[in-house]
C-alpha positions, 0 to 999 in steps of 0.5 A: 426314673427307670434305667431305659428312660434315664438313658433316653432322656440323657440322649435327648438333653444332649440336643440343646437346640430343642424348644425351651419348654420341652427341653426344660421338662426333659432336663428337669426330669433327668436330674430330679426324677419327677415331672416339671410343671411349668404351668404351676411350678411350686418348688425352688428348682422348678421356679428357676427352670420357669425363669429360664424358659419365660423370663428374658429381659435383654439386660440379663445378657449384660448382667451375666457378662463378667465385663459388661456387668461392670458398668451396671455395678459402677452405676448402682453402687460405685466403682470402688466395689469393682475388682481392679481390671488389668486387661480385657481381650477377645483372643489369647494373643491379645494378652500383654503379659509384660504389663501384668503383675506377678499375680492375677486372675484370668476369667472367661466373661461368658460363663461359670467355672471359667477362671485360672488363678496365677500366683506367680507369673514366672511359673505360669504354664502358657500352654495350659492357659492358651488351651483353657481360653480356647476351651472356654471360648468354645462354650456357650452356657445356653447350648453347652449346659441346660439352656441358661437363657441369660448366657445365650447372646453373651460374646466370649471374651477374657478379663484379667483382674487383680488377684484378691485374698484376705488377711488369712490368705483366702477369699471367702465367697459370700453369696446373697440370695435375693428375691425381688430386691430383698436378700433372704440368706447368705451362702458362704463358700470356703475351702476346707481339707481340700474341698469346697464347702458351704455354710448358710447364715441368716442376715443376722449371721446365725448359722442355719442347719441347711445343706445344698445338694451334692455339696459338702457342709463346712463343719465350723463357724465362719467369722461374721464379716465386718461389713455384713450390714453393708453387704446386705445393702449393696446386694439389695441395690444390685438385685433390683426388681429381679424375681431372683438373683444371687449376688456374690460379694467378697470382703478384703481389707475391710472393703467389699468387692463385687463378684458376679450375678447369678440367675440360675445357681448350679443350673437349677439342679440343686435343692436345699435340705431339709425340705422345709427350708427348700420350701421356704426358698420356693415361697420367697421366689414369686414369679412375675406374670407373663403379659397378656398375649405374650409368650415370655417376659422381655422387660422389668417393670 
């Protein structure tokens, strides 16, 4: 893309109230430098953009809501897989700090990258937390980011959960990429030398020679989770009949805990490398048919 066109598209994509099919094309070309074919999407990130534009079952609004999704998880796999919830609030002023333990995590229910880890309540910067909550509540990922439809009608709230870590004092994030109810591979997020790094594994825990765009690769081996088979089973149940969803899980003290459901990882901007693997992921993602006479999909069969 030439520099002038890049500037123009950068300005256009700031107007997030544009029609979805037009906005998706601008957004995609701005980040990938090629045109988006919504009529015949072939690439992984093209198909994710298609899902943004055309796949709109209302249940998605519940499943991306970090509080409302708890009911779904409880019904599907049981309450024991939920991280303990201390409080749910609409405003900062509703938080009862006296009832909170020394360590906890504060999260916004309506988006990603909205969290604050508190390891010592006595050292908590109340002003910073108040500002963060104010900032989170002003965001709607549909309008603030790349029209992530699932977040469009999610009411902003705050949940306060138990602080979790494993025996090594860390919390590995196991992200299972699921297609039509079938997990295909696992992405692990792990901090290394001050950076968040990624590693990719198949379902038998063989490390894959795969990179994710703009993310650092973890150079070592990550120990196989003790409950890997159970993780895969739970992810399969949670992913249901969705054409694609990433199911995030944690393993702590030999127990599995639910993290979140993500329908557009990295806002559908990041490819996998090498291209052969990216193409394989695209083949996994089989898009549903839009019903005859309809402009979008609003139910799941």
